[in-house]
BAKERO-881470 format. One record per residue: z, y, x of N, C-alpha, C in turn; residue in one letter. Coordinates in steps of 0.1 Angstrom, whole numbers, plus 5000, padded with zeros to 4 digits. Each point is the difference from the previous one (the first is absolute). Layout:
BAKERO-881470
ZYXZYXZYXa ...
//
This chain:
BAKERO-881470
562342983575500750135001501050064988x 499749974990500750054991501449905000x 499749875003501349935004500950005010x 499650095011500650035011500450164996x 499550054992500850134998501149994990x 499949894992501149964991501449965009x 499349925010501149955006500950075011x 499250145002500350095009500950094992x 499750024990500950134991501449995001x 500749884996501549965002500550055010x 499449985010500150075014500150105003x 498950104995500150145000501150084991x 500349924993501150064988501549985008x 499949885006501249985008500150095011x 498950065009500250075008500350164998x 499450024985500150124997501650044996x 500549894994501449994994500950035015x 499649915011500650025010500450115007x 498650065000500050165011500650084991x 499950004983500850114992501649965003x 500749865005501050015002500650035011x 499049995009500550055012500350215002x 499850034990500350154998499950095013x 498650015001499850055015500250145000x 500750074992500450135002501250005008x 500749855000501250005010499749985013x 498549965002499549965013500350115012x 500150134996500250125009501349985005x 501049944992501449985003500049935015x 499349894998500549895011498850055011x 498950034995498950065009500850125010x 500350074995500250125008501450005009x 501149894997501149955003499449945014x 499449934997499349915017499450115003x 499250074996499250085009500750135008x 501450014997500850055010500249945010x 500349884998499649905012499149975011x 499350044994498249975007499850125007x 500150134994499850125008501150035007x 501249964999501050035011499449905012x 500149884997499449955015499150065005x 498950064995498850075005500550125010x 501150054994500650145005501049925014x 500749914997500549965012499049945013x 498949944995499049965009499150095008x 500050144992499450075007501050115006x 501149985004501150075006499650005012x 500550065010499849995016501750025005x 500049915009501150005007500949894997x 501249985007500849864998500950044985x 500250134995500550034989498950004991x 499050085002498850064993500350144993x 499150014990500150144995501150024992x 500850124999501550024990500549895005x 500449975011501349885002499749894997x 498749944992499849854994499849945011x 500849885000500049895008498449944999x 499549955012498949964999499949865011x 499449905001500249895007498449985002x 499649874993498849965004499050034987x 500350074988499350034990498450075004x 499249954993498550035001499550044988x 499050084996499750054987499449884991x 500349984991499349874994498350024997x 499449915002498850014995499550014985x 499250084998499450054986500049874989x 499249915006500049864990501449974998x 501249995009501049924998501150094991x 499750145005500550114991499649994984x 498849974996499550004988500549864993x 500149905009500649884993501450024994x 500650095011501549984996500450094987x 499350164999500150044990499449944986x 498949905000499949924989501149924995x 500349945010501349884996501150114997x 500250145005501350084992499550054985x 498950024999499650044987500149904991x 499549895001499949904991501449925000x 501150035009501149954999500750024987x 500050114994500750044989499949894988x 498250025000499449934989500449865000x 499849965010500149825001501649984998x 500950095006501449934997500450054984x 499350114997500250014984499949874992x 499049935000499949914993501149875001x 500750005010501449935003501150064993x 499750135002501350074992499849994984x 498850014994499950014985500249804997x 499749925009500449874996501149974996x 501150065014501350014998500750054986x 499050124997500950094989499250024986x 499649874997499449994988500850034987x 501649965005501150004990500150124996x 500250135006500150154995498650044999x 498849975003498750045001499449984983x 500649884994500050024989500150064990x 501350085004500350134992499550095002x 500150045015499550145007498949995002x 498949924999498650035004499349854991x 499950004989499449894993498649975001x 499450095003498449965003499649995014x 501049995007499849985016499249865001x 498849975010499249894995500849885003x 501249995005500749885005500949964986x 500450114991500750004991499149934987x 498950064997499150024990499349885002x 499949935012499249874998498850025009x 499450155000498650005007499749975017x 501749965008500049975012500749884998x 499349865006500749914999501350005014x 501249974997501050015011500049935009x 499449895000500449895010498750075009x 498649984993499050045007500150135011x 500650104993500550145005500949965014x 500749955000501149965009499549945012x 499249884997499149935007499250105008x 499450084995499050085008500750105009x 501150054995500850095009500649925012x 500649884999500249945007499349985012x 498649954994498949985012499750145008x 499950124990499750105009501150025008x 501249984998500850055012500349885008x 499449875001500149935009498650065010x 499050044995499150035006500350125009x 500850104995500550115007501049965011x 500749934998500749935010499049935012x 499049934996499349945009499150105008x 499650134997499450105006501050105008x 500649994993501550105010500349905016x 500249874997500349915011498950005009x 498349974996499250005008499350095003x 499750124993499250105003500850125005x 501350014995500950144999501049975015x 501250004992501349975011501049874994x 499949925007500849914992501450034995x 500750125012501650034994499850084985x 498950034995499750064990500549914985x 499849875001500249924993501650034993x 501050035009501150004996500450154990x 499550105002500150104989499249954986x 498949915003499249964988500749924993x 500649915005501149884997501050044990x 500450095006501250124999499750064984x 498850065000499850084988499549904987x 499549895005499949904987501349944995x 500949975006501249934998500750134994x 500150155003500550084996499850024985x 498350014998499849994986500249914992x 500449875005500349914988501650024999x 500950075011501550004997499850134991x 499350094999500150114993500149974984x 499149914999500149974985501349964994x 501049955009501749974996500650115005x 499750075010500950115005500050104990x 499150044993499750114988500949984990x 500449894998501349954991501450075003x 500050055015501450035004500150155005x 499650074991500050135004499350085008x 500750065013499350075012499249905007x 500649905002499449895007498749964997x 499450034986498650015001499250065007x 500750155000499250105008499949975011x 501349965010500149975010498749895007x 500249904992499149905002498750045000x 499450084990498650054998499850075013x 500850105003499750105010499949935012x 501049905006499749905012498749924999x 499749994987498849915002498750085000x 499850144997498850095004500350025014x 501250025003500150075015499449875012x 499949864994499649925011498550004999x 499250094989498750035002499750105017x 501150114999499950075014500249935011x 500949894998500449915013498749935002x 499349934989498849935002498850085005x 499650124995499250085006500150045016x 501550015004500150045015499949865009x 500449914992500149885011498949925000x 499050044987498649915003499150115006x 500350125005498850065003499949995018x 500949915005499749965016501349975006x 499749975015501249945007501250125004x 500849965001501650115003500849935008x 501050065006501249955006501050014994x 500150144994501150064991499850014986x 500949894992499949994989500350084988x 501350075005500750114993500850125003x 499550084998500850145005500650074989x 500950095001500450094993499250084991x 498950045005498950054991499049894990x 500149905006499149894991501149974986x 501149985005501149974990500150084989x 499950115006500250134991498850004990x 498849995006498850004989500149874991x 500549885005500049904988501350054991x 501050095004500950014994500050074987x 498950145005499450084989498949944990x 499449885006499349944991500449934988x 501549975005500749904990500650074992x 500350135001501150094993498550074993x 499250045002498950054991499849884990x 499649915003499549884992501349944987x 500950005007501749944991499850134990x 499850125004500050124990498849994990x 499049975004499149984996500049894986x 500149875007500449864986501350074994x 501050095002501250044992499350084985x 499050095006499150034984499249934994x 499549915005499249904991500949914991x 501350015004501049934993500250054981x 499550135001500550064988498749954989x 498849985004499149934993500749864994x 500549945009500549854996501449974995x 500650134995501149964994500549914992x 499050024987500249904990499949835004x 499249995010499749855003500749975009x 500650095011500849925007501750024994x 500350064992501150014991500149844992x 498849994994500149884994499749855008x 499650055016500049865007501250015010x 500950084995501450015009499950045011x 498850095005499650065014501050135001x 501249985007500750115001499650125010x 499050055000499250125008501250114995x 499750115011500950124999499650014986x 498750054996499950064986500949924987x 500249855001500649934993501550044999x 500349985015501550005000500750134995x 499450135005500650114997499050084985x 499149944998499450044981499350115008x 498950034987499150115002500550125003x 500950044990500650155001500750035014x 500549905008500850035012498950005011x 498849944998499049975009499050135001x 500450084989499350125000500150115010x 501549995001500550095013500049935012x 500349875003499749915012498550035004x 498850014994498850025001499950125009x 500350124997500350145004500550015012x 501249935001500949995016499249905008x 499349904996499449905010498650045003x 499650124991498750045010500250095009x 500950035002500550075015500649905014x 500249894997500349935009499549975012x 498649985000499350005007500150105014x 499950144993499850135011501549995005x 500949994990501550005009500049935009x 499649844999500049945009499650035014x 498450044998499450055011500350125007x 500550094992500950105010501049965007x 501049924995501349985008499549895009x 499049914999499649905009499550075015x 498950124994499450035011500750115007x 500850064994500750115006501749975008x 500549904995501349965001499849895011x 499049894997500049905004498749965011x 499150105001498749995005499449874998x 499649984985499649884999498649975002x 499250145001498849975003499750095016x 499449915008499850105013498950035005x 499550114988498850055001500250154993x 499750105005500250144993499150024989x 500450084990499550034988498950085002x 498849994991498850085003499750074986x 499050105000500050084987499249914989x 499249885005499449944991501249924990x 500849945010501349934994500950084991x 500050125005501150084992499350044985x 498550025002499350054984500349874995x 499249895000500349884995501149964992x 501050005013501449994995500850064988x 499450134997500250104989499449954990x 498850005001499249934988500849854995x 500249945008500749865000501450034990x 500750095006501350014993499850054986x 499050074999499650094986499949844993x 498949935001499449884992501549904995x 500950025010501149905001500850064990x 500550135000500850074989499250024988x 498750025002499449984985499749864990x 500649885010499749874996501549984993x 501050075009501549984992499950074989x 499350134997500450064988498949964985x 499049915007499449954989500449884990x 500949955011501049894995501250064992x 500650105005501050054993499550074989x 498750064996499650034988499349904992x 499449905004499649884994500449845004x 501250005001500749875001499549884995x 499350034985499749874993498550054992x 499149914996499250044989498649965010x 499250084992498249985011499950105011x 500950105000499750105014500949935012x 501049884999500749945009498749935008x 499349914994499149965005499050085008x 499450114995498950105008500750065012x 501450034999500750055010499749935014x 499949884999499849915008498950055012x 499050054995499050055010500750115010x 500650094992500950095010500849945011x 500749884995501249945009499149935010x 498749934997499449965012499650095009x 499550114995499250095009501450045011x 501250044994500850055009500749915010x 500049874997500149865008498849995013x 498750004991499150015014499550105008x 500150124992500050135009501150005010x 501349974995501150005011499549925011x 499749914997499749905012498750055011x 499050084992499150065009500850095009x 500950084995500650115006500649935012x 500549885003500749965008499149985012x 498549964996498949965008499750165008x 500250114992499350135006501350045009x 500849905003501150085011499749965015x 498949875000499450005016498349994995x 499650024988498450025001500150114987x 499450105004500450134987499049994990x 498549985011498950014992499849874992x 500449865002499949894990501050004991x 501350075003501150034990499350064989x 499450135001499450074990499049974991x 498849915008499049924993500649914991x 501149925003500449884994500750064988x 501050115003500750064987498650024990x 499150095002498950034990499549874994x 499949915006499149894996500949904992x 501350025003500949904994500550094985x 500150134997499950074991498949974991x 499050025005498849984991499849874997x 500149895006499549864998501249964992x 501450015002500949944993499950024985x 499650154995500150044990498749914993x 498850045009498749904993500349844994x 500649965012500449834996500850004989x 501050084998500949994989499450024987x 498950065004499450084985498949894994x 500149885007499349904995500749914993x 501450015004501049924991501150084992x 499250054989500950084990500749914992x 499849904996500749904990501449945005x 500950094992501550015004500649864997x 499449924994500249874997499849885012x 498950055005499549925009500450035015x 
//
């Protein structure tokens, strides 16, 4: 028994370091982005008539069975963590400066074994998607993995890093929609608009994360927007950028009819709260562009992003949007407080 316990301890240490490296407070970013697709599919499936509720196109969509919906959401919430290991593996150079106590940098997590586990879990995700869910959903799944690899290199070229990151997370929304059931119409204006706003909010979110990585990115030659324009100029960019999602939504909705759904009271209320969180995030990085508070401002940044995504859900499912807004706000903060070491 003692010998078996000793043999198991290294595995437990490895798994603990692996889970820590997943940084599960980020899981709501991919999870809620994907939930947009899942819940929108249910909205279409429950619509009536050839054009459905609120002029939404319906073909052969059917409500997703609970067990399949659960599998989809589990894959989505774990997606960030599994891919984060790959990101950490590729970004060890700058992490040695930005986060020297991160498990893969400090030696607590073996890079090769961690990468092998993530690749195995990704392979399992592809198998489950192809066999149990919808084969077409492997396309956004594969695109998300490839964009994650590309991101590590794209972040060294200014805004391209933010664009690639935003596209990567938007693949979660597409995966959630495609995996939920059969369909004949793969893309519409409303669906494209939802993916676009997922990309914008997440591209903005990752922009703010670059403040804390300024020193390491500069040393590693990663020319992020923060490195390119410097801390002082980005204090003002952070304020201006915080208004970007709201401005784009107003222009898109009223000038181009980007969403073919009427606004409801819940969406308006959550939208106002989201705008406050976004502007408050910009202000925090204006006030504390470097130092310890730069790291702790991340929790507001993540809340602004995830709560913004739940607001999209409120467009077509107000009750679910409200619940997920509250749950995201609470649990993003709770999980973030489990990772208070700014060097890890």
